[in-house]
PDB file as gemmi writes it, atoms N, CA and C in Angstrom:
CRYST1    1.000    1.000    1.000  90.00  90.00  90.00 P 1                      
ATOM      1  N   UNK A   1       7.498  -0.091  11.082  1.00  0.00           N  
ATOM      2  CA  UNK A   1       7.417  -0.041   9.640  1.00  0.00           C  
ATOM      3  C   UNK A   1       7.343   1.390   9.185  1.00  0.00           C  
ATOM      4  N   UNK A   2       7.816   1.640   8.006  1.00  0.00           N  
ATOM      5  CA  UNK A   2       7.868   3.006   7.492  1.00  0.00           C  
ATOM      6  C   UNK A   2       7.470   3.046   6.035  1.00  0.00           C  
ATOM      7  N   UNK A   3       6.727   4.059   5.654  1.00  0.00           N  
ATOM      8  CA  UNK A   3       6.315   4.187   4.258  1.00  0.00           C  
ATOM      9  C   UNK A   3       7.437   4.702   3.390  1.00  0.00           C  
ATOM     10  N   UNK A   4       8.417   5.341   3.982  1.00  0.00           N  
ATOM     11  CA  UNK A   4       9.454   5.962   3.168  1.00  0.00           C  
ATOM     12  C   UNK A   4      10.768   5.205   3.186  1.00  0.00           C  
ATOM     13  N   UNK A   5      10.857   4.164   3.950  1.00  0.00           N  
ATOM     14  CA  UNK A   5      12.126   3.450   4.064  1.00  0.00           C  
ATOM     15  C   UNK A   5      12.014   2.069   3.451  1.00  0.00           C  
ATOM     16  N   UNK A   6      13.115   1.516   3.046  1.00  0.00           N  
ATOM     17  CA  UNK A   6      13.119   0.163   2.506  1.00  0.00           C  
ATOM     18  C   UNK A   6      13.057  -0.826   3.659  1.00  0.00           C  
ATOM     19  N   UNK A   7      12.916  -2.099   3.319  1.00  0.00           N  
ATOM     20  CA  UNK A   7      12.829  -3.114   4.366  1.00  0.00           C  
ATOM     21  C   UNK A   7      14.139  -3.256   5.118  1.00  0.00           C  
ATOM     22  N   UNK A   8      15.232  -2.810   4.542  1.00  0.00           N  
ATOM     23  CA  UNK A   8      16.533  -2.922   5.200  1.00  0.00           C  
ATOM     24  C   UNK A   8      16.825  -1.763   6.135  1.00  0.00           C  
ATOM     25  N   UNK A   9      16.158  -0.638   5.940  1.00  0.00           N  
ATOM     26  CA  UNK A   9      16.459   0.527   6.772  1.00  0.00           C  
ATOM     27  C   UNK A   9      15.192   1.293   7.107  1.00  0.00           C  
ATOM     28  N   UNK A  10      14.392   0.770   8.060  1.00  0.00           N  
ATOM     29  CA  UNK A  10      13.167   1.472   8.430  1.00  0.00           C  
ATOM     30  C   UNK A  10      13.483   2.834   9.048  1.00  0.00           C  
ATOM     31  N   UNK A  11      12.510   3.753   8.959  1.00  0.00           N  
ATOM     32  CA  UNK A  11      12.696   5.066   9.571  1.00  0.00           C  
ATOM     33  C   UNK A  11      12.935   4.888  11.062  1.00  0.00           C  
ATOM     34  N   UNK A  12      13.842   5.667  11.593  1.00  0.00           N  
ATOM     35  CA  UNK A  12      14.221   5.535  12.999  1.00  0.00           C  
ATOM     36  C   UNK A  12      14.141   6.878  13.703  1.00  0.00           C  
ATOM     37  N   UNK A  13      13.731   6.842  14.947  1.00  0.00           N  
ATOM     38  CA  UNK A  13      13.766   8.027  15.801  1.00  0.00           C  
ATOM     39  C   UNK A  13      15.201   8.232  16.257  1.00  0.00           C  
ATOM     40  N   UNK A  14      15.472   9.355  16.908  1.00  0.00           N  
ATOM     41  CA  UNK A  14      16.833   9.655  17.342  1.00  0.00           C  
ATOM     42  C   UNK A  14      17.375   8.619  18.333  1.00  0.00           C  
ATOM     43  N   UNK A  15      16.471   7.916  19.044  1.00  0.00           N  
ATOM     44  CA  UNK A  15      16.930   6.884  19.975  1.00  0.00           C  
ATOM     45  C   UNK A  15      17.104   5.522  19.305  1.00  0.00           C  
ATOM     46  N   UNK A  16      16.872   5.444  17.983  1.00  0.00           N  
ATOM     47  CA  UNK A  16      17.085   4.208  17.244  1.00  0.00           C  
ATOM     48  C   UNK A  16      15.867   3.316  17.109  1.00  0.00           C  
ATOM     49  N   UNK A  17      14.746   3.660  17.753  1.00  0.00           N  
ATOM     50  CA  UNK A  17      13.551   2.828  17.631  1.00  0.00           C  
ATOM     51  C   UNK A  17      12.852   3.104  16.308  1.00  0.00           C  
ATOM     52  N   UNK A  18      12.219   2.070  15.760  1.00  0.00           N  
ATOM     53  CA  UNK A  18      11.493   2.215  14.493  1.00  0.00           C  
ATOM     54  C   UNK A  18      10.285   3.134  14.693  1.00  0.00           C  
ATOM     55  N   UNK A  19      10.021   3.961  13.702  1.00  0.00           N  
ATOM     56  CA  UNK A  19       8.858   4.849  13.737  1.00  0.00           C  
ATOM     57  C   UNK A  19       7.705   4.132  13.042  1.00  0.00           C  
ATOM     58  N   UNK A  20       6.612   3.853  13.760  1.00  0.00           N  
ATOM     59  CA  UNK A  20       5.504   3.122  13.155  1.00  0.00           C  
ATOM     60  C   UNK A  20       4.741   3.985  12.148  1.00  0.00           C  
ATOM     61  N   UNK A  21       4.131   3.340  11.171  1.00  0.00           N  
ATOM     62  CA  UNK A  21       3.292   3.997  10.173  1.00  0.00           C  
ATOM     63  C   UNK A  21       1.967   3.249  10.101  1.00  0.00           C  
ATOM     64  N   UNK A  22       0.913   3.973   9.800  1.00  0.00           N  
ATOM     65  CA  UNK A  22      -0.379   3.378   9.496  1.00  0.00           C  
ATOM     66  C   UNK A  22      -0.534   3.366   7.984  1.00  0.00           C  
ATOM     67  N   UNK A  23      -1.024   2.277   7.429  1.00  0.00           N  
ATOM     68  CA  UNK A  23      -1.308   2.174   6.010  1.00  0.00           C  
ATOM     69  C   UNK A  23      -2.809   1.977   5.860  1.00  0.00           C  
ATOM     70  N   UNK A  24      -3.422   2.680   4.906  1.00  0.00           N  
ATOM     71  CA  UNK A  24      -4.868   2.597   4.732  1.00  0.00           C  
ATOM     72  C   UNK A  24      -5.234   2.939   3.302  1.00  0.00           C  
ATOM     73  N   UNK A  25      -6.497   2.680   2.960  1.00  0.00           N  
ATOM     74  CA  UNK A  25      -6.995   2.903   1.610  1.00  0.00           C  
ATOM     75  C   UNK A  25      -7.865   4.147   1.554  1.00  0.00           C  
ATOM     76  N   UNK A  26      -7.745   4.890   0.470  1.00  0.00           N  
ATOM     77  CA  UNK A  26      -8.661   5.971   0.125  1.00  0.00           C  
ATOM     78  C   UNK A  26      -9.475   5.442  -1.046  1.00  0.00           C  
ATOM     79  N   UNK A  27     -10.600   4.828  -0.736  1.00  0.00           N  
ATOM     80  CA  UNK A  27     -11.398   4.160  -1.750  1.00  0.00           C  
ATOM     81  C   UNK A  27     -11.860   5.122  -2.831  1.00  0.00           C  
ATOM     82  N   UNK A  28     -12.325   6.303  -2.453  1.00  0.00           N  
ATOM     83  CA  UNK A  28     -12.815   7.277  -3.420  1.00  0.00           C  
ATOM     84  C   UNK A  28     -11.751   7.761  -4.378  1.00  0.00           C  
ATOM     85  N   UNK A  29     -10.523   7.857  -3.914  1.00  0.00           N  
ATOM     86  CA  UNK A  29      -9.432   8.342  -4.746  1.00  0.00           C  
ATOM     87  C   UNK A  29      -8.613   7.237  -5.379  1.00  0.00           C  
ATOM     88  N   UNK A  30      -8.916   5.971  -5.052  1.00  0.00           N  
ATOM     89  CA  UNK A  30      -8.155   4.851  -5.597  1.00  0.00           C  
ATOM     90  C   UNK A  30      -6.707   4.868  -5.143  1.00  0.00           C  
ATOM     91  N   UNK A  31      -6.482   5.190  -3.853  1.00  0.00           N  
ATOM     92  CA  UNK A  31      -5.112   5.355  -3.366  1.00  0.00           C  
ATOM     93  C   UNK A  31      -4.828   4.486  -2.151  1.00  0.00           C  
ATOM     94  N   UNK A  32      -3.559   4.076  -2.040  1.00  0.00           N  
ATOM     95  CA  UNK A  32      -3.019   3.487  -0.817  1.00  0.00           C  
ATOM     96  C   UNK A  32      -2.247   4.612  -0.150  1.00  0.00           C  
ATOM     97  N   UNK A  33      -2.508   4.839   1.138  1.00  0.00           N  
ATOM     98  CA  UNK A  33      -1.913   5.980   1.839  1.00  0.00           C  
ATOM     99  C   UNK A  33      -1.235   5.532   3.123  1.00  0.00           C  
ATOM    100  N   UNK A  34      -0.462   6.452   3.700  1.00  0.00           N  
ATOM    101  CA  UNK A  34       0.254   6.169   4.935  1.00  0.00           C  
ATOM    102  C   UNK A  34       0.337   7.444   5.759  1.00  0.00           C  
ATOM    103  N   UNK A  35       0.377   7.271   7.076  1.00  0.00           N  
ATOM    104  CA  UNK A  35       0.522   8.402   7.994  1.00  0.00           C  
ATOM    105  C   UNK A  35       1.124   7.909   9.292  1.00  0.00           C  
ATOM    106  N   UNK A  36       1.633   8.847  10.069  1.00  0.00           N  
ATOM    107  CA  UNK A  36       2.053   8.530  11.430  1.00  0.00           C  
ATOM    108  C   UNK A  36       0.810   8.211  12.245  1.00  0.00           C  
ATOM    109  N   UNK A  37       0.948   7.497  13.359  1.00  0.00           N  
ATOM    110  CA  UNK A  37      -0.216   7.162  14.181  1.00  0.00           C  
ATOM    111  C   UNK A  37      -1.028   8.371  14.654  1.00  0.00           C  
ATOM    112  N   UNK A  38      -0.400   9.547  14.749  1.00  0.00           N  
ATOM    113  CA  UNK A  38      -1.141  10.740  15.164  1.00  0.00           C  
ATOM    114  C   UNK A  38      -1.794  11.466  13.985  1.00  0.00           C  
ATOM    115  N   UNK A  39      -1.684  10.902  12.765  1.00  0.00           N  
ATOM    116  CA  UNK A  39      -2.288  11.500  11.577  1.00  0.00           C  
ATOM    117  C   UNK A  39      -1.370  12.444  10.813  1.00  0.00           C  
ATOM    118  N   UNK A  40      -0.211  12.727  11.354  1.00  0.00           N  
ATOM    119  CA  UNK A  40       0.717  13.632  10.670  1.00  0.00           C  
ATOM    120  C   UNK A  40       1.481  12.894   9.567  1.00  0.00           C  
ATOM    121  N   UNK A  41       2.152  13.635   8.728  1.00  0.00           N  
ATOM    122  CA  UNK A  41       2.996  13.107   7.654  1.00  0.00           C  
ATOM    123  C   UNK A  41       2.212  12.194   6.709  1.00  0.00           C  
ATOM    124  N   UNK A  42       1.041  12.670   6.281  1.00  0.00           N  
ATOM    125  CA  UNK A  42       0.196  11.930   5.346  1.00  0.00           C  
ATOM    126  C   UNK A  42       0.894  11.814   3.993  1.00  0.00           C  
ATOM    127  N   UNK A  43       0.955  10.578   3.465  1.00  0.00           N  
ATOM    128  CA  UNK A  43       1.626  10.338   2.182  1.00  0.00           C  
ATOM    129  C   UNK A  43       0.753   9.470   1.296  1.00  0.00           C  
ATOM    130  N   UNK A  44       0.767   9.764   0.011  1.00  0.00           N  
ATOM    131  CA  UNK A  44       0.152   8.883  -0.979  1.00  0.00           C  
ATOM    132  C   UNK A  44       1.233   7.886  -1.392  1.00  0.00           C  
ATOM    133  N   UNK A  45       0.978   6.611  -1.166  1.00  0.00           N  
ATOM    134  CA  UNK A  45       1.942   5.571  -1.478  1.00  0.00           C  
ATOM    135  C   UNK A  45       1.743   5.096  -2.918  1.00  0.00           C  
ATOM    136  N   UNK A  46       0.503   4.807  -3.279  1.00  0.00           N  
ATOM    137  CA  UNK A  46       0.160   4.376  -4.629  1.00  0.00           C  
ATOM    138  C   UNK A  46      -1.137   5.068  -5.028  1.00  0.00           C  
ATOM    139  N   UNK A  47      -1.190   5.566  -6.253  1.00  0.00           N  
ATOM    140  CA  UNK A  47      -2.404   6.205  -6.762  1.00  0.00           C  
ATOM    141  C   UNK A  47      -2.788   5.524  -8.068  1.00  0.00           C  
ATOM    142  N   UNK A  48      -3.912   4.802  -8.024  1.00  0.00           N  
ATOM    143  CA  UNK A  48      -4.351   4.070  -9.204  1.00  0.00           C  
ATOM    144  C   UNK A  48      -5.552   4.724  -9.887  1.00  0.00           C  
ATOM    145  N   UNK A  49      -6.056   5.801  -9.332  1.00  0.00           N  
ATOM    146  CA  UNK A  49      -7.131   6.538  -9.991  1.00  0.00           C  
ATOM    147  C   UNK A  49      -8.451   5.802 -10.024  1.00  0.00           C  
ATOM    148  N   UNK A  50      -8.836   5.310 -11.186  1.00  0.00           N  
ATOM    149  CA  UNK A  50     -10.172   4.741 -11.367  1.00  0.00           C  
ATOM    150  C   UNK A  50     -10.355   3.362 -10.749  1.00  0.00           C  
ATOM    151  N   UNK A  51      -9.294   2.682 -10.358  1.00  0.00           N  
ATOM    152  CA  UNK A  51      -9.435   1.374  -9.722  1.00  0.00           C  
ATOM    153  C   UNK A  51      -9.908   1.563  -8.285  1.00  0.00           C  
ATOM    154  N   UNK A  52     -10.571   0.546  -7.753  1.00  0.00           N  
ATOM    155  CA  UNK A  52     -11.145   0.638  -6.410  1.00  0.00           C  
ATOM    156  C   UNK A  52     -10.464  -0.334  -5.460  1.00  0.00           C  
ATOM    157  N   UNK A  53      -9.410   0.101  -4.762  1.00  0.00           N  
ATOM    158  CA  UNK A  53      -8.780  -0.798  -3.788  1.00  0.00           C  
ATOM    159  C   UNK A  53      -9.745  -1.082  -2.649  1.00  0.00           C  
ATOM    160  N   UNK A  54      -9.832  -2.350  -2.241  1.00  0.00           N  
ATOM    161  CA  UNK A  54     -10.798  -2.688  -1.196  1.00  0.00           C  
ATOM    162  C   UNK A  54     -10.229  -3.590  -0.109  1.00  0.00           C  
ATOM    163  N   UNK A  55      -8.963  -3.918  -0.174  1.00  0.00           N  
ATOM    164  CA  UNK A  55      -8.328  -4.717   0.862  1.00  0.00           C  
ATOM    165  C   UNK A  55      -6.842  -4.421   0.876  1.00  0.00           C  
ATOM    166  N   UNK A  56      -6.252  -4.428   2.061  1.00  0.00           N  
ATOM    167  CA  UNK A  56      -4.842  -4.072   2.200  1.00  0.00           C  
ATOM    168  C   UNK A  56      -4.191  -4.956   3.258  1.00  0.00           C  
ATOM    169  N   UNK A  57      -3.001  -5.458   2.951  1.00  0.00           N  
ATOM    170  CA  UNK A  57      -2.206  -6.220   3.918  1.00  0.00           C  
ATOM    171  C   UNK A  57      -0.786  -5.671   3.895  1.00  0.00           C  
ATOM    172  N   UNK A  58      -0.171  -5.602   5.072  1.00  0.00           N  
ATOM    173  CA  UNK A  58       1.196  -5.096   5.204  1.00  0.00           C  
ATOM    174  C   UNK A  58       2.087  -6.230   5.686  1.00  0.00           C  
ATOM    175  N   UNK A  59       3.137  -6.504   4.930  1.00  0.00           N  
ATOM    176  CA  UNK A  59       4.165  -7.457   5.335  1.00  0.00           C  
ATOM    177  C   UNK A  59       5.403  -6.629   5.663  1.00  0.00           C  
ATOM    178  N   UNK A  60       5.474  -6.132   6.894  1.00  0.00           N  
ATOM    179  CA  UNK A  60       6.554  -5.222   7.298  1.00  0.00           C  
ATOM    180  C   UNK A  60       7.908  -5.915   7.244  1.00  0.00           C  
ATOM    181  N   UNK A  61       7.947  -7.177   7.608  1.00  0.00           N  
ATOM    182  CA  UNK A  61       9.222  -7.893   7.619  1.00  0.00           C  
ATOM    183  C   UNK A  61       9.823  -7.998   6.213  1.00  0.00           C  
ATOM    184  N   UNK A  62       8.979  -8.289   5.223  1.00  0.00           N  
ATOM    185  CA  UNK A  62       9.454  -8.391   3.835  1.00  0.00           C  
ATOM    186  C   UNK A  62       9.479  -7.031   3.144  1.00  0.00           C  
ATOM    187  N   UNK A  63       8.843  -6.027   3.765  1.00  0.00           N  
ATOM    188  CA  UNK A  63       8.830  -4.687   3.190  1.00  0.00           C  
ATOM    189  C   UNK A  63       7.855  -4.510   2.052  1.00  0.00           C  
ATOM    190  N   UNK A  64       6.697  -5.208   2.109  1.00  0.00           N  
ATOM    191  CA  UNK A  64       5.730  -5.138   1.020  1.00  0.00           C  
ATOM    192  C   UNK A  64       4.330  -4.763   1.498  1.00  0.00           C  
ATOM    193  N   UNK A  65       3.613  -4.107   0.601  1.00  0.00           N  
ATOM    194  CA  UNK A  65       2.174  -3.873   0.740  1.00  0.00           C  
ATOM    195  C   UNK A  65       1.486  -4.729  -0.312  1.00  0.00           C  
ATOM    196  N   UNK A  66       0.372  -5.325   0.033  1.00  0.00           N  
ATOM    197  CA  UNK A  66      -0.471  -6.072  -0.907  1.00  0.00           C  
ATOM    198  C   UNK A  66      -1.858  -5.471  -0.831  1.00  0.00           C  
ATOM    199  N   UNK A  67      -2.494  -5.266  -1.987  1.00  0.00           N  
ATOM    200  CA  UNK A  67      -3.862  -4.771  -1.965  1.00  0.00           C  
ATOM    201  C   UNK A  67      -4.661  -5.385  -3.102  1.00  0.00           C  
ATOM    202  N   UNK A  68      -5.968  -5.405  -2.888  1.00  0.00           N  
ATOM    203  CA  UNK A  68      -6.884  -5.928  -3.888  1.00  0.00           C  
ATOM    204  C   UNK A  68      -7.670  -4.782  -4.497  1.00  0.00           C  
ATOM    205  N   UNK A  69      -8.004  -4.945  -5.766  1.00  0.00           N  
ATOM    206  CA  UNK A  69      -8.921  -4.036  -6.451  1.00  0.00           C  
ATOM    207  C   UNK A  69     -10.163  -4.851  -6.768  1.00  0.00           C  
ATOM    208  N   UNK A  70     -11.300  -4.397  -6.256  1.00  0.00           N  
ATOM    209  CA  UNK A  70     -12.527  -5.167  -6.340  1.00  0.00           C  
ATOM    210  C   UNK A  70     -12.940  -5.485  -7.772  1.00  0.00           C  
ATOM    211  N   UNK A  71     -12.941  -4.529  -8.648  1.00  0.00           N  
ATOM    212  CA  UNK A  71     -13.441  -4.764  -9.998  1.00  0.00           C  
ATOM    213  C   UNK A  71     -14.950  -4.948  -9.983  1.00  0.00           C  
ATOM    214  N   UNK A  72     -15.469  -5.462 -11.070  1.00  0.00           N  
ATOM    215  CA  UNK A  72     -16.894  -5.710 -11.230  1.00  0.00           C  
ATOM    216  C   UNK A  72     -17.149  -7.195 -11.007  1.00  0.00           C  
ATOM    217  N   UNK A  73     -18.033  -7.528 -10.069  1.00  0.00           N  
ATOM    218  CA  UNK A  73     -18.291  -8.936  -9.756  1.00  0.00           C  
ATOM    219  C   UNK A  73     -18.736  -9.726 -10.975  1.00  0.00           C  
ATOM    220  N   UNK A  74     -19.602  -9.169 -11.786  1.00  0.00           N  
ATOM    221  CA  UNK A  74     -20.102  -9.886 -12.961  1.00  0.00           C  
ATOM    222  C   UNK A  74     -19.008 -10.072 -14.011  1.00  0.00           C  
ATOM    223  N   UNK A  75     -18.058  -9.142 -14.073  1.00  0.00           N  
ATOM    224  CA  UNK A  75     -16.980  -9.227 -15.066  1.00  0.00           C  
ATOM    225  C   UNK A  75     -15.788 -10.037 -14.566  1.00  0.00           C  
ATOM    226  N   UNK A  76     -15.763 -10.348 -13.248  1.00  0.00           N  
ATOM    227  CA  UNK A  76     -14.647 -11.090 -12.654  1.00  0.00           C  
ATOM    228  C   UNK A  76     -13.312 -10.429 -13.005  1.00  0.00           C  
ATOM    229  N   UNK A  77     -13.233  -9.107 -12.806  1.00  0.00           N  
ATOM    230  CA  UNK A  77     -12.036  -8.368 -13.232  1.00  0.00           C  
ATOM    231  C   UNK A  77     -11.274  -7.724 -12.074  1.00  0.00           C  
ATOM    232  N   UNK A  78     -11.348  -8.320 -10.892  1.00  0.00           N  
ATOM    233  CA  UNK A  78     -10.559  -7.833  -9.769  1.00  0.00           C  
ATOM    234  C   UNK A  78      -9.087  -8.196  -9.953  1.00  0.00           C  
ATOM    235  N   UNK A  79      -8.233  -7.632  -9.090  1.00  0.00           N  
ATOM    236  CA  UNK A  79      -6.801  -7.907  -9.196  1.00  0.00           C  
ATOM    237  C   UNK A  79      -6.145  -7.803  -7.824  1.00  0.00           C  
ATOM    238  N   UNK A  80      -4.932  -8.342  -7.715  1.00  0.00           N  
ATOM    239  CA  UNK A  80      -4.117  -8.230  -6.504  1.00  0.00           C  
ATOM    240  C   UNK A  80      -2.762  -7.674  -6.924  1.00  0.00           C  
ATOM    241  N   UNK A  81      -2.314  -6.634  -6.205  1.00  0.00           N  
ATOM    242  CA  UNK A  81      -1.039  -5.998  -6.519  1.00  0.00           C  
ATOM    243  C   UNK A  81      -0.151  -5.941  -5.290  1.00  0.00           C  
ATOM    244  N   UNK A  82       1.140  -5.708  -5.540  1.00  0.00           N  
ATOM    245  CA  UNK A  82       2.122  -5.597  -4.465  1.00  0.00           C  
ATOM    246  C   UNK A  82       3.073  -4.458  -4.793  1.00  0.00           C  
ATOM    247  N   UNK A  83       3.557  -3.790  -3.735  1.00  0.00           N  
ATOM    248  CA  UNK A  83       4.616  -2.792  -3.896  1.00  0.00           C  
ATOM    249  C   UNK A  83       5.500  -2.826  -2.663  1.00  0.00           C  
ATOM    250  N   UNK A  84       6.626  -2.134  -2.740  1.00  0.00           N  
ATOM    251  CA  UNK A  84       7.427  -1.898  -1.543  1.00  0.00           C  
ATOM    252  C   UNK A  84       6.626  -0.978  -0.622  1.00  0.00           C  
ATOM    253  N   UNK A  85       7.052  -0.843   0.612  1.00  0.00           N  
ATOM    254  CA  UNK A  85       6.344   0.012   1.565  1.00  0.00           C  
ATOM    255  C   UNK A  85       6.289   1.468   1.115  1.00  0.00           C  
ATOM    256  N   UNK A  86       7.185   1.869   0.252  1.00  0.00           N  
ATOM    257  CA  UNK A  86       7.198   3.250  -0.237  1.00  0.00           C  
ATOM    258  C   UNK A  86       6.456   3.406  -1.556  1.00  0.00           C  
ATOM    259  N   UNK A  87       5.819   2.340  -2.061  1.00  0.00           N  
ATOM    260  CA  UNK A  87       5.052   2.394  -3.297  1.00  0.00           C  
ATOM    261  C   UNK A  87       5.852   2.064  -4.548  1.00  0.00           C  
ATOM    262  N   UNK A  88       7.135   1.902  -4.416  1.00  0.00           N  
ATOM    263  CA  UNK A  88       7.964   1.581  -5.583  1.00  0.00           C  
ATOM    264  C   UNK A  88       7.902   0.084  -5.886  1.00  0.00           C  
ATOM    265  N   UNK A  89       8.306  -0.264  -7.080  1.00  0.00           N  
ATOM    266  CA  UNK A  89       8.360  -1.655  -7.544  1.00  0.00           C  
ATOM    267  C   UNK A  89       6.995  -2.341  -7.488  1.00  0.00           C  
ATOM    268  N   UNK A  90       5.975  -1.661  -8.018  1.00  0.00           N  
ATOM    269  CA  UNK A  90       4.632  -2.224  -8.047  1.00  0.00           C  
ATOM    270  C   UNK A  90       4.591  -3.408  -9.012  1.00  0.00           C  
ATOM    271  N   UNK A  91       3.992  -4.496  -8.552  1.00  0.00           N  
ATOM    272  CA  UNK A  91       3.900  -5.738  -9.316  1.00  0.00           C  
ATOM    273  C   UNK A  91       2.481  -6.252  -9.253  1.00  0.00           C  
ATOM    274  N   UNK A  92       1.970  -6.745 -10.358  1.00  0.00           N  
ATOM    275  CA  UNK A  92       0.651  -7.382 -10.372  1.00  0.00           C  
ATOM    276  C   UNK A  92       0.837  -8.844 -10.000  1.00  0.00           C  
ATOM    277  N   UNK A  93       0.169  -9.281  -8.948  1.00  0.00           N  
ATOM    278  CA  UNK A  93       0.245 -10.654  -8.480  1.00  0.00           C  
ATOM    279  C   UNK A  93      -0.835 -11.496  -9.192  1.00  0.00           C  
ATOM    280  N   UNK A  94      -2.060 -10.999  -9.189  1.00  0.00           N  
ATOM    281  CA  UNK A  94      -3.169 -11.642  -9.899  1.00  0.00           C  
ATOM    282  C   UNK A  94      -3.759 -10.579 -10.826  1.00  0.00           C  
ATOM    283  N   UNK A  95      -3.598 -10.742 -12.150  1.00  0.00           N  
ATOM    284  CA  UNK A  95      -4.101  -9.729 -13.078  1.00  0.00           C  
ATOM    285  C   UNK A  95      -5.619  -9.793 -13.236  1.00  0.00           C  
ATOM    286  N   UNK A  96      -6.165  -8.697 -13.729  1.00  0.00           N  
ATOM    287  CA  UNK A  96      -7.583  -8.673 -14.075  1.00  0.00           C  
ATOM    288  C   UNK A  96      -7.830  -9.727 -15.132  1.00  0.00           C  
ATOM    289  N   UNK A  97      -8.941 -10.410 -15.043  1.00  0.00           N  
ATOM    290  CA  UNK A  97      -9.273 -11.464 -16.010  1.00  0.00           C  
ATOM    291  C   UNK A  97      -9.546 -10.902 -17.398  1.00  0.00           C  
ATOM    292  N   UNK A  98      -9.968  -9.649 -17.470  1.00  0.00           N  
ATOM    293  CA  UNK A  98     -10.304  -9.063 -18.765  1.00  0.00           C  
ATOM    294  C   UNK A  98      -9.071  -8.504 -19.485  1.00  0.00           C  
ATOM    295  N   UNK A  99      -7.890  -8.535 -18.849  1.00  0.00           N  
ATOM    296  CA  UNK A  99      -6.676  -8.006 -19.483  1.00  0.00           C  
ATOM    297  C   UNK A  99      -6.044  -9.029 -20.405  1.00  0.00           C  
TER     298      UNK A  99                                                      
END                                                                             
């Protein structure tokens, strides 16, 4: 899987093998990030600022990232979003209840 490639054309090494990527959350910065397994090529995939992402799932086959934003438990205002692996085409799957 690759953070910079679409689901149809994952990043490839010179021998044609797919280059793996790690996807993770920066809770303090409200960001979904990606890097090579050795920590190099750090990329910000999605930056939501004040929202607090707290869960992340990668569907490499479909080329999507899914993440949750916790929100306030008493306000029931969490949300679930989706984007392509490169952060483009962000879609709200479950909107905040207060919106």
